[in-house]
C-alpha positions, 0 to 999 in steps of 0.5 A: 305767549312771552314774546307777545307780552314783550311786544305789548309792553314795548308798544305801550311804552312807545305810545307813552313816549308820544304823550306831550309831543303831539296831541293824542285823540281817542275816537270811540263809539258803539258798533255801527255808530259810524267811527270809520265815517268820522275817522275818514273825514278827519283823515281828509282834513289832515289828521293822522288816523290809526284804526285799531279795528282795521289793524285787527282785520289785517293781522287776522286776514290772509297771511296775517301775523295772528293766524299761525297763533290762532290756528295753534290755539283754536285749531285749523278749522277756524281758518278759511282756505284763504288763510284768514280767520273765520270771524263769525265762527270765532265771534260765536265761540268767544261770546259763549266761552269767556276763556276763549275770548281771553286766549284770543285777546292774548294773541291779538292785543299785543300785535295790535298794540305793536302795529298801532305804535309803529303807525303812530310814530310814522304819522307823528314824524309826517307832521300831522297836527294830531293823532286819532286812535280809533278804538272800539273798546276804548272806554273799557281799556284803562290804559287807553283812557290814561294815554289820550289827551281828548276823547271823542265819542260817535253816537247814535240811537241803539236802533240805528246801530242795530239796523246798520250792523245787520245791513253791513255785516249780514248779522241777525238782530240777536247777534247784534244785540249780543255785541251791544251787551258786551260793550260798555253802555251808551251812557258810560261812553257819553259821560266820559266824552270830551266831545260827541259827534251825533251821527244820526242824520245825513252825510252832509250833517256829519261832515259839518260836525266833523269839520267843527270838531277838527277846528275845535281840536286845532284851537284847543290843542294850540294850548300846552298839552296836559301832563296828566 
């Protein structure tokens, strides 16, 4: 794992170089809260979006950078005929075996960080007003909390999360509840937030909230960035 650790260290160093150069916004929320819907709307408003979950799917998709390493660590039976990770099978394993989760993270996290840094620098050069890092487990990650300038949390009721994910991912209620238990609590996310986007209503209501957030960010970020 020496090469992946090296990639992770260089990626973190690269992202730190952006601190103070362009506003760095963290966007998080529990599974099914609507992070992608919010980030898509911010993208249309001109923000630079880096979605770490999308990157995760790319590196574990057909021909992804993580596939050879995953096959070596877990066996070819975790890879489908198209050359992609069999995500439900891996999800079951990592929930049952903490060591397996650690091994998977040692493979994927450095690759995700590397691509995140690459996209961030490209977007920063393009002239976007601020960068938005969509990170599902941002609160759990001390490094992300220290990196960003402003934290936005997308929130809805737990029951709404469960229904959305059951419908979207064809998962059982029990499986979704297990994912929720593995994530930080709703209260912890809300306590850490600088701004909260309520995603319990209609798309029109969400669009208005996101527009208000965008305008608020532009005003706040006209001021000198914190050096913290």
